[in-house]
C-alpha positions in Angstrom: 0.0 0.0 0.0 1.6 3.3 -1.0 2.4 5.8 1.8 2.6 9.5 1.3 3.5 11.4 4.5 0.9 10.2 7.0 -1.4 8.9 4.3 -1.8 5.3 3.3 -3.9 4.6 0.2 -4.6 2.2 -2.5 -4.3 2.5 -6.3 -4.6 0.2 -9.2 -0.8 -0.2 -9.5 -0.8 -2.9 -12.1 -3.1 -0.9 -14.4 -0.8 2.1 -13.9 2.3 0.1 -14.7 0.7 -1.4 -17.8 -0.4 2.1 -19.0 3.1 3.6 -18.5 4.7 0.7 -20.3 2.5 1.4 -23.3 3.5 5.1 -23.3 6.5 5.9 -25.5 7.3 9.3 -23.9 6.2 11.7 -21.2 4.7 15.1 -21.9 8.0 17.0 -21.5 9.7 14.6 -23.9 7.2 15.5 -26.7 7.5 19.2 -26.3 10.2 21.3 -28.0 9.9 24.5 -25.9 13.1 25.5 -24.1 11.4 25.0 -20.7 10.7 21.3 -21.4 14.0 20.8 -23.1 15.8 22.2 -20.0 13.7 20.0 -17.7 14.6 16.8 -19.6 18.3 17.6 -19.1 18.0 18.2 -15.3 15.0 15.9 -14.4 17.1 13.3 -12.7 18.6 16.0 -10.4 15.3 17.6 -9.6 13.2 14.7 -8.3 14.0 13.8 -4.6 14.6 10.1 -3.9 11.4 10.0 -1.8 9.4 11.3 -4.7 10.8 8.7 -7.1 10.0 6.1 -4.5 6.4 7.3 -4.2 6.0 7.3 -8.0 7.3 3.7 -8.1 4.9 2.6 -5.4 2.1 3.9 -7.5 3.4 2.2 -10.7 4.4 5.5 -12.3 7.5 5.8 -14.5 9.2 9.0 -13.4 10.5 9.7 -16.9 7.0 9.9 -18.3 5.3 12.9 -16.8 1.8 14.0 -17.9 3.1 17.5 -18.3 5.8 19.8 -17.0 5.7 23.5 -17.2 8.0 26.4 -16.6 6.5 29.0 -14.2 9.2 31.6 -13.6 12.9 32.5 -13.4 13.6 32.9 -9.7 17.2 34.1 -10.0 20.0 33.6 -12.5 20.2 29.8 -13.1 17.2 29.0 -10.8 13.7 28.4 -12.2 10.3 27.4 -10.8 8.6 24.4 -12.5 5.3 22.5 -12.0 4.0 19.3 -13.4 2.0 16.2 -12.8 1.8 12.4 -13.2 -1.3 10.2 -13.2 -2.2 6.9 -11.7 -5.2 4.6 -12.2 -8.4 5.5 -10.3 -9.4 3.1 -7.5 -12.8 1.5 -7.6 -13.9 1.3 -3.9 -17.2 -0.4 -4.5 -19.7 -1.1 -7.2 -19.9 2.0 -9.4 -17.9 4.2 -6.9 -14.4 5.5 -7.9 -12.0 7.7 -5.9 -8.9 9.6 -6.8 -6.6 12.3 -5.4 -5.7 15.5 -7.1 -4.5 19.0 -6.4 -7.1 21.2 -4.7 -9.0 23.3 -7.2 -12.6 23.2 -6.0 -14.0 25.4 -3.2 -13.1 24.2 0.3 -15.0 24.4 3.6 -14.4 27.8 5.3 -12.7 25.9 8.2 -10.0 24.7 5.7 -9.2 28.1 4.2 -5.5 28.8 4.1 -4.4 25.2 4.7 -2.3 23.3 2.0 -4.9 21.0 0.6 -5.2 17.9 -1.6 -8.6 17.1 -3.1 -10.2 13.6 -2.8 -12.5 13.3 -5.8 -15.2 10.7 -6.2 -17.6 9.5 -8.9 -20.8 7.6 -7.8 -22.8 5.9 -10.5 -26.4 4.6 -10.2 -27.3 7.0 -7.4 -31.1 6.5 -6.8 -33.5 9.4 -7.1 -35.4 9.6 -3.8 -37.2 12.9 -3.9 -41.0 13.1 -4.6 -40.4 15.6 -7.3 -39.6 15.0 -11.0 -36.1 13.8 -11.8 -33.8 16.1 -13.9 -33.4 14.8 -17.4 
């Protein structure tokens, strides 16, 4: 079971491994902009060992990012980048899937200002229980 900080969670590791094996290149490998070309050269020096270990526990090939992007030059020779990888969604029950992503939806007021990760879910076959007409 992958561990990230104090979190333990499940993922479909084999589906993720299989998908990465089918991918020829990561996003930064297919882009010709100077930001991506630079990142390809320094990628192995950027990722901390713990991060590479986390990716491996999820079944992610660290050389096949979904996307990497240059944000800003911080100082001469120092730049800020962002990026992401993906792993297979977990089915936690019949027609119920869960995944983690960067926080982008509105949060509870009590969580404002905290560094957040978003737990997303998709529930299929949710019954309609109201006595009013269903939306079409």
